[in-house]
N, C-alpha and C positions, 0 to 999 in steps of 0.2 A: 854262699850256699845256707839254707836256712836250717836252724838246728832242730832236729826231730824232738817230737812230741813225743817225752816220756809216758808210757800208757800204763806199764805194770806198776804193783805197790812197790819192789823194791825199787826198781827204777826211779820213781817219783821220790821215795824216800831219800835216795843217795843224793838228790836234787838238794832237797832242805836239808839233809843234814851236813854236806859240804857246806851252805850257808851258813848254817847255826855255827858250825867250828870255827869257820872263818870271824864270824862276829865275836864268838869267845874269845879268841886269840887276841882280837884288836882289844878287848875290853883287857885283858891280862897285859898286851904290851904296855897300854896307856898306864896302869897302875902301876907297873914296875917303872915307869919314866918320870911319872908324876911328882915325886919327893924332890926329885931334881930340878923342876920346872920352875920360874916366877909364876906369880899370880895371872899376868897377862899370857906367856906362853902356854899355861896350862888351860886358860880359854882356846886359844888360838888351836892347841893341840885337840882339844875337844871337839871344837866346829870340824874341824877334817877329818877326825874319826867318824863324828855323824853322818858326813857326808860320803864316806867311803863306805860304811852299813848300810847307807840307804840305799847305796848304787846296788851293793850286792844285795839287798833284799827284794829290789825290783826286778834284776836280772833272775834272781831263783823264781820270783813269781811268775814273771815273763814266759819263762822256760816252761811251769807247770800249768799255767792258763788255767781256765776252767774253774773250778770252786776256789782255789787260790787266787784267782784275779777278783773275783765275787768279792771275795773276805777284803781285798787291798782296795776295790773301791768302796767299801763300807768304812774302812779305817780310814782313806784319804778325808771322809767326812768329817771324823773326829779331829778338826782342828786342834783342838785343846789339851787334845792326849798325845800329841806328837810333834816334836819339832818340826818346825818351816821346811827343815830340808827333807825329811821324811813324808811331809805331805806333798811336797811336789813331786820328788820320785813315785811316791805312790799313786797321784793323781793322774799319772802317764797310762794307767791300767785302763781309765775310763773312756781313751779313745785311740791309745798309742801302743800295741802289741806286736811281734813280730808276726808276721801270717803263716799259715799252714802251706806246704807247697799243694802244686795242683794234683797232682795223683791222688792225695789224700781227699781233696776237694770233690774230684771226678767220680772216687769211691763212694763217698758218703750218698750224692746225688744218686748214683745208681742202687745203692742199697736201698734208700728211701722209697723211687718211684719206679725202680726197674729198668729207666732208661739213663742214657748219656745227656749230659748237657746241653749238646747241639740240637736233640729231640724234644728235649723238655723247654726250650727257651730259642728265640729267634738270634738272640745275641746273649752270650754270657762272659762275662769279664773273669777270668780264671784267679786273676791278682784280687786279694780282699782289698777295698779301699778303707774299710774299718774294722775295729774290733770291738764287739761286744762281750759282755761279762762270761759268758759261756760258750761263744763263739765267734766266729768273723763274718762280716757282711761283704757281699759280692753285689756289684752293679748286674743288672740282666734286661731284658727287653722279651715281653711276652709277643706271641705269632699275632695278637691283635694290636701291635702297636705300644701297648701300656710298659712305661720305665718302672721296675720293681726294686726291691733291695732281699736280695737272700742271705738270710740267717743260719751258717751251717754250725751246728755244734760240735765242738772240739772231742776226737774218737776218745773214748773210754771214759768221758767225764760221769756219765750217770750211774758207774759202778764206782766211783772214786770219790765220792762225797767224804762217807765216812773216815777213809783213813785218808784224805785230803787234808780233813780238818783237823785230825790228831797230829800232823805234820806241820800245820800253821801254826799251832800252840806250841809245837816245838820252835817254831822260829820267833814267835812272838815272847820268848822269855828273855830275848835278848833287847827288846826294845823299850825305851820308857815309857812310865807306867803300864807295865806289863800286866797286872792284875786288873786292871780296868780295860785293858784290850782284850784279855782273857775273857771278861763278861760280854762284852761286844761279841767275840766269836760263838759265843754258845748261841746267841741270838739268831747269828747267822747260819749256823749249823741247820737249825730249825726250817730255815726259809729256803734253803737251798736242796731239801730234800723234795720240796714241792716245784722248785724252779726246771728242773732238768729234764720235763716233759715239755716240748715245745707247743704240743697240742692245747696243753693249758692256757698257755701264751696266746696263741692264735684265736682262744674263745674268749678270753680276757681284751684281746684287741680289739675282736668285734663287737664285743659286748659296747665297749665304750664309744665305737664310732658309729654305732646304730642311736646313741643317744645324744640328744641335746643337751650343751651345759653352757648356753648362754652364747656371749660373743669373747669364751676364753680361747684357751688354748688350741691350735689345731692338731687333728689326731689322723694317723694313719690307717687305712683298711686292709686287712688280711687277704690272700687270694687263696680260699679255701681247698683247692683242688692240687697246689703244692706247697702245703703244708702237712709236716708229718714231725713224729714224736722229735726227731733230730733235726729237721729241716723247717725254718719259717719263712714263707715270703709274703711280703707287704708291698703295697704300693712305696715308690719313693717317692722321699720326702727333700727339699730343699731346704739350706740354710747352715750355718756354722757351729760347732761346738763354742761353750764359754770363752775359752782364753782367745781362741782367734777372732772372736766377735767383739770382744773387749780390746783387742789390739788394734781395732779398726777405729775405735775411740767414738762409739756411738754416744748420738746426743742425750741430753738428760730427758728429755721425753721419751725417748726409745728404749731408756734404761726403766722409768718408771712404767713403761706400758708391759714392759717384760714381767717385771717383778708382778704387777697389779695382776695379769692374765693368771700367772702361776699360784696367786693367792686364790681368786676368783675359783679356779678349778678345785683347787684343792677344797675350799669351804663348800662348792657344791656338791661334789664327789662327797663329803662327809653327811651332810645335812637332807641333801634330798636325793643321792641316788644310792646313799648307804653303801659305797664301795670305793676302797682309798686305792689310791695310787701311790704304794708305800716305799719308793724306791727314789728319794729326791737328788739322786748324785748328778753331778753337772754332766756325764756323757749322756744321760737318757734324753737331753734336749737338743734340740738344734732353734738357733735364734736368727732372725729375718732383720733385714735393715732399718726398719720400722718398728722394732719391738716387739713383733709376732713371734711366737713360740710354737715350737710340733714336738709332742711328746711322741718319742719311737719305740721305746721297750715299755710294756705291760709284762715282765717275767714277774713281777713284785704286786699284787692287789691283794687287798684284805677287804673282808666283809665286815662292816660297821651295824651292829644291832640296831633296830629301832630305838631301843632303850637307851643305849649309849648314845645314838644320835641326838634323841629328845633331852636328854640329862645333860650333855654339855653345857647347854645355855644357862641351867640353873644352878650348874657347878659356877660357871663366870659371874653368874648375878651374886651369889653367896660371897664368892671373892669381893665384889665390887663393893656389897653391901655392909663390908667386915662383919661377917655374920658368923661367928664359928660353930653355932647349932645347927644353921642351916647347912654349912658347909660338909658337917661330919655326915648329917642325914643323907645329904646327896652323895657322899660316896657309898654310904651304906647300900644305896638303891643299886649301885653299881657293884655290890657283892665284897665293898673293901670296910672292913669293919676293924677299927683300931683298937686295942686294949693297952692303956695306958692312960696319962694323963694328956686330958684334952688341951687344957688352957697352954701346959708348957708347948707341947707339939705345936700349937697354932701359934703361939707366939712367937717361939724360936725358927720354924720351919716352913710352915704353910702359909702365915701370913707375908712374909719377907718373898717366897717362891709367887704368891696371887699379885703381889705389887710388882713385882717382874712382869709375869704373863699379863697383865693389863695394861702394862706401860704404853705399848704401841694404840691402844685403843682410848687414851686417855686424849687423844688430839684427831681433829677429822684426817690426816694424813701425816706418817710415821717416817721420818727421814732417816734410813739405814748408814747413809754416807755421815752424817752429824753423829748419830749413835752407834758408831761401828763396834763397840764392845758391848753390844747387846747379848749375843750368844754368848760370849765368855763370861759375861755376869752370869747368865743363867746357867751355864756348867756348873760355876762353884756352889750356887743351891742344889742344883741336882745333887751332886755328889754329897750334900748335906742329907737329901732326900732318900737317898740310896741305903744310908746307914740307918733310917728311921726302923727302930723296935716296935714290936706290937701287933705287925702287919702281916695277916696270914697271906692274904693274895693281893694280887695287882690284877685290875680290871686286864683281860687280854688283851683289847681294842687301843689301850694306853700305851704300849709296847709301841705299836706302829704309828698312831696318831703323833705321839709326843716327838717321835723321830722324824716323821715328815714334817710336822713343823717346825722342828729344832733345824732340820738340813734346809728347809726353804727360807729358815731367817738367816741362815749362815750365805746362801745364795744370794738373797739380797743385801747383805754387806760388800759383797763381792761384786755386787751390781751399783753401790751405791744410790738403792732405788728409794724413793718416796712412794709407799704404800697406804692405800687405805684399806683399815681393816675392821675400825668401829661399826661401820654401817651395815656389816654382816650379821651381828652380834645385838648391837643396842641400837635404840631407835629415840629419836627427838631428844631435846636437851632434858628431859626428865630422867634420863637414862635406863628406862624401860627394855629390855630385850625386843629385840628385831623379831618378828614371826619365823619359824622355820624354814617357810618358803620363800623367804628374801635370801637370793643367790645372788 
C-alpha cells in the first residue's frame, strides 16, 4: 500500500518533526558512546550514523514530496556540503520517488480538464514511470497517436511552499554544514514560489522549443490543450537518467559529446537567448547512447539581462588580463560596488577565484576526468567570497548563472568529459574575446 500524501500543515509538520527528533536522538546516542570508543570505532560509528540519518532524511522527503523534494534535488547538487552517503540518498529524489495512487491521479486530471483520463487520452498509464520535483510523470498516448509524458503536481503543493520551507529548515539543522545549507534553502524558497504554476513551465518549454540553439541538446514541446496550472503534458522523450546511462559504460566520445552539448546550450542560452535553464540537476536530463542529451524540465528558467550578457565577456577579459582596475569597473557596471581595500580583496579573493574560473579556458579542451577536483577547489574559493565584506549587493543573475555553471561542471566531472570552453569566450592565439554571437 502506498503511503498517503500528507497535505495539511500539521500532517506535514509531523513528518518533518519525527525525522528531526530521530536525528537528534541519534546524535545524542553517538555523543554518549563516543568517549568509550577507540578512534577506529568512532569513525565506524560515525559512518553508520550518517547512513541511518541519510535514510531517515530521504524517507521524510519522499513522503512530503513537492517543495521538500525540490530542495532535496538542489541539496544533492551541493556535493561539498554533504557527506557522500547523504548525497547518494538525496539524489534519489531526482527520479526515484514513491508514486501517488491512481485515485489521486484521476482526480487531478478531472479537476484540471473536467474529463477522465480515458476521455483525454487514447491510452493513459495510471502508474507513474518517473518522479519530477513537484509532481510525477505518466506515459500516455494522444488520440492522434503521439506519445506524451503527463506531469501531475502533487496535491496541496502550491499552498504548502512557505510552510514546507520552514519544515525543511528544521530538518536541515541536523545536517553537516547546516549554516551553508540554510543559505541554499533561502534561494530555493524564492524559486519555488514561481515553479508551482505549470502554465509558466509550459510557456518556457514552448519558448525554448521554438528557438534553434545550434546542434545542442534536444528539447521537448508541450501539448498546450493538455497543460494547466497543475498538469503539464509534453511530447515523450527517450533516453536514460545519468546513473543508468553511466552504468552502461558509454564511450569517451559519448561522454565528451554529452558534456559539450550541455555547455554549448548553457552559453547559447546566456549570450544569445538571454534566458537561462537554471536547474542543472541530473534528473532534468535524459542521455542517449551516442551522447545526445534531451532537456525534459523547464520549471526553473531565469531571464538574463542584455547588460549582464554583454558584461560577462568583459569580466572574463579583465580576469585574463590580470587587471584589477578593469575588473572592479566591470563589476560596477553590474551594480556591484565594493567599499574597501581593492588591492587586498583582489589579491586574496578575486584573483584566486579568477584563476580557477579561467582554468578550463586555458586549453583547447579541458579534461574533467583528470581535473576531477575542479568544483571542489571552486567551492573553497566561493566560501571565501561569501564572506567578502563591503559589498552591498550581488547582481541577481549571478546567483543563477554561477549555480548553473558550477552544477554543470559537477556533472562534467561525473561524466569524465572533455569539454571545449575557450572558443565560446576567447578567439585566436591573441586571447581576444570572441564576439557575443559565437555560440
